[in-house]
N, C-alpha and C positions, 0 to 999 in steps of 0.2 A: 519580622523578616528585616534583614539588614538592608541598608539603604544603597549600598554600594553594587547589589547585584543587577545584572542587566535583565530585561524580560525574560529571556530563555533560563536563566539561571533561577528566577522568581517562580517560574511553572516547575523546575525540578523539586524547589523546595517545598512545593504543594502536592508533590509525587506524581506529576506529570512529564514524560519524556517528549523532547522535540526531535523528530526526524526530519530530513532533508529530502523533499520529493523531486528529485532530478538526478541526472547522471549523464555526464559525458567525459570524454578522456582527459580533457584539461582540468577537469575539476581535481583530477589525482595530479597530474602533471606540473600545475601551477601551484600547488599547495593550499589550493581554496578550500578543500574539504578538511584538511589539518587544521585551517585557521576556524572554520566554523566549529570544529570539534572543541578547540580551545575557548570558544563561546559557549560552550553548552550543549549544543547538537549530539545526540547519541545514538543516531541511526541513520539510515538511508533507503530510500524505496525507489522503484524503478517501474517502468510499465512499457508495453509495445510502442505507445506513442512519443514516450521519452526517447526510447531508442532510436526510434524513425528520425526524428529531429536530430539526434547527435550523430548518427552514423551518415546520414545523407548530406549533410552540409559540412564544409570544408573538408580538410586534408589529414585530420587527426588520426584516422583510422586507416589510411590508405597504406602505410607500410606493413601493418599486421594483416590487411585484409590481402595483400598482394602475396604475403608469405603463405597464408593459408590457403588461398586460391591455385597457387602451385601445387598442392597436393590434390587437386581435383574434388575439393568439397564442393557440396551443392549450395544454394544461396541460404537454406535454414540452417545448415551445419557452420556456414561461415558466420552467421548472427550469433549462433551458440558460443563459437568460438571466441568472438569479439567481446560478447557480453559477459562471458566467464571471465575473461582477463581483466574487464572494468570491475565488476563485483568482487573478485578477488583481492584486487588493489584497495576497493573501499573496505572491505572486511579487514584487511590488514591494518589499515589506518585506525580502524575503529575496535580493533582487537585490545587495546588498553582499557577500553570502556567495558568491555565484556568481562575481563579480567578483574576490574576493579570492582564491579559489580555482581560477581559471582555467578555470571552467564544470565543476569536478568536483562541485561540491555547490551548494545553495541552492535546490532544486527546490520545488514545489508541483504535486500531482497531481490529476487529474480524471478520472474513469472514464466510459467510453463506456457507452450503455444497456445494462443487464443483459437486455434484450430481444434484444440481439444477439449474446449469447454463442455462439450454435450458427449464426452466419450470417459467414462470411468477408468477403465482399465489402461488406455492410453494415458490418461493423466498420471495414474500411478506409476507407471512406467517411466516416462518422462521426468516426473519429479524425483525418483530414485536416481535416474542417470544424471539430472543436473545437481542433486545434492552431493553425488558422489564424485563429480568433476570438480565442482567449486572446493572441496575438501577442506572446508573451514568449519569449525564448530559455531562460528557466528554469522551464519548466513541462514535466510529463510527462504523457502520455496512458495511462490504465491500461487494458490489456488482459488479461482473463483467460486463463489457461493452459488453455484447453479445446481438443479435438483442431482444432475450426474455428478457434481463436484463434491457432494456432502459425503457420499460414502467413500470417495478417493480421501477426503481429509482424514477420516476416521483411520482407514488402513494406513496412511502415512504417519500419522500421529502414532499409531501402533507400532509401526516399525522404526521409530524414533526420530524421525525427520522434522525438523523445525517448519512450521507452516505459517505462513501470512495468508489468511482468506480474505481474499478481494472482492470488491463488487458485490458487498451487502448493503442492501437499501432497508429491507421489510423487517418488522419485529419479528414475523413468523420465521422467515428465513434463517433471522440471527438466533432465535431458539434452537433451530436445527443445527446451526454452527457449534452452538455451545456444548449441545448433546453430542455431536460428532467428536468434540475434544475430549469431553469426559470419557466417553466410550472408548476412544483410542488410547487413553490413557490407562483405563483398567484393561483393555487388551494387552498393552504393552507390560503391566505389571503382571498379569497372569503369565505372561510369557517369560518373565524373570527379568524384564529389562528395566532400566534405571529411569523412572519417571520424573526425577530431578533435574534430567541432562536434557529435557525436552522444552522449548519454548513455543509460545505461539500468540498471535495476535489476530483480532478479527477486525478487518478494514470496513469500518461503517461511514459510508459516502454520505456527504451532507449537502453541500451548497446545490447539487443538482435537484434535490427535492424541493427546495425553495423555488427554483427556476420553473420548474414543471407545475407546482401548485399555485405559484402566482400567475402563471399563464392561464390555468384553469378558472382562477377567480375572474381574472380579467375578461375571459371569454363569456363566463356565466353570469357576470354581475354579482359575484358573491362577496361576501364580507370583505371589504378593502383592509378593514384593521387587522386582517390575518396574514396581510402580505408579509413575507420575510420572517413569519414564524414557525411554519411547519417544519423546517429542517432541524431547528434548534430543538423543538419539542419533541420530535422523531429521536434524536439523539439523547434527550435526558430520560425518556422512558426506556430507551436501551438501556443506558446507564442503570437504571433501577433494577431491569431484569438480569443485567451483568452481576450485580451485588447479591441478588437472591439466590441466584445459580451457585456462585463461588463462596457462600456463606452457608451453604445447605449441608445436611447430614451427609448426603452421599458424597459430596467431594472431599468431606474431611478426612477420611482414610487416606486419600491420596495426598492431602496437603500434609499429613503426618509423615509420609514417606519423602517429603520435599517437592511435590508437584507445584508448579507455578499456575497462577490464574492466567486465564487467556484474556490478555489486556485488550479492552476496545481501542483502536485506533481511529481516530478522526481523520477522515481522506476527503478529497475534494473540498478543501478549505479555503479555496481562492473565491473571494467575493465576485459573483457574477454581474450583481446589480450594481451600477456605479452610483446609486442612490443610498446603498448599504455601507455600513462603515468597512473598510478595507481588513479591518481585524475582528469581524463580527463572528466569525466562526473559530477564533480562538479564545477570545475572552469569554465566550458565553459558554464554553465548554471545558471548563478547568476542573479536575478532580484527580484523586488518588488512582493509582493502577490504571493509567491510560497514557495514549501515546497521541500526539497530534503530528501529522507529517504535512509539512507546508512546502510549496513551490516557491521559487526564488522571490517572485514578488511579494507574496503573503510573509515570508521570513524577513524580507527587507522591512516592509510596514511595521511588523510586529516588533522587530529591534529598535526602529526610529521613535515609534509613538506607542506601542502596547501598554496597556496598564492591567496589572494583575495584583490581587493582594490577599485573595481568599479563594476557595473553591465554589464554583458556581453551578456545578452539575446538579446538586441537590437541592438548589433554589428553585422556587417556582414549579415543582414538579406536578402540583395538582392543576396549575394553570395550564401546563402543557398538555395534560390529558383532556382538559376542557377545550384547548385549540384542536386537538383532534377529533374530538366528538361534534365541535361545531362544524368543521370541515365536512364531516359525514352528513350532519344535518343539512347541510347545504348541497348535497349531491356529489360532494369530492370525496372519492374512496382512497385513502391512502394507500391500502393494499394493492389496489389497482395501478397507482401512480408508482409506487416502489416496484412492482413487479414489472411493469413496461421499462422503467430506468435500469433494471437488471439485465434484461434483454437488450437495450440500446447500449448499455455499456460493453457488454460482450461484443457486440456488433461493431461498436468504434473500436475497440482493442483489434478485433480481428482485421478490420479496414485498414488500421495503422500497421498491422503485422504483414499484411500482403504487399501494402505500399513500400514498407522496409524491405522486404526481400525483391521486390522490383528494383528499387533503387540499389541494393546491394548486387544483384545480377549484373546491373548496367555498368556499375563502378567497376565490378571484378572484369567485366569484358574489355573495360576500357584500360584498366592498368595492364592486363594480360597482352592486349593489342600494343601497347606502349612497349613493354618488355620485349615483344617479339619483333619490333620494328628494327630495321637495320640501322646502324649509326649514321646519325646526320638525318635520317628521315623523321617528319613529324607525325605525332600521333593523334593530332588534333581532328577533330570531326566538324563538319559544319551543319 
């Protein structure tokens, strides 16, 4: 591997893409995203929590918000309008990556409303609307891996929509995600669609697993030696499942028609425990046909002192299985942990979304009051 490559470029040389897990308007306006792309970043992800922080703070969105508010849009419609502008702008900056990779990379992702996490039909309707509104080939719509989200994923893939499956924690649910993707491609193929035109990633969440399992180990006096190991072990086993699925005889006819594998995307890669390396969930999860989406602090840390020289996802796989079985032997069920994390993740995004809508409504009212105030009058409130 050439010595002059930065850590992101080294990951790319090993077959892994780096996406940026953040979105705010200044990221586009200041040229920061373009700079990240020049360093090797090839995609962007967003979520309701990210948008809540971005839209609710500062004045970057005020001009657009005032313009859309004058049209009588609801708070949720206002959010979709603002988020659409941001994701379109990010997708345009990433478009050269998409073109250079033949549609394999260079995506920006936008999530359907967390209010719809348990409503299949409404998720499909919202995803189709957002995909059409974004009107870019290099966008993905994020759909959660809830029981109700799985059939929506199949239908959307079958209708040619690029999907980022989010909030995947458990191996059992990840199996259902892969099945939904392949079945969706088969539906698309039967309908005469072009399977090579669809892309998807499965966002497999990492650090939160360690947080939950470590807490249980501490509570129950379990094996301290396994603290900080469950998340990576879970991801490594998931990667083996990924390879088995997409190297199967079932997928081969689709691959022959240009279908892409559904890449695992390692999400929630910021280290929550300060005693662990701040690049733990990057250096241990390196492998081809994968994505690592990093928030700003993790990306900065990785660029500063990340070290990668070889794939790591295929190492210590049996040891990873042993970690899981030992946890089970000590009364810690990974299935229970990951199911709980999925429900908590859905709720956390829903809570952020409701807070975001409240903030947008308050800011909208303030801006409209200011616009309606007589010249010379103050629109400030106490």
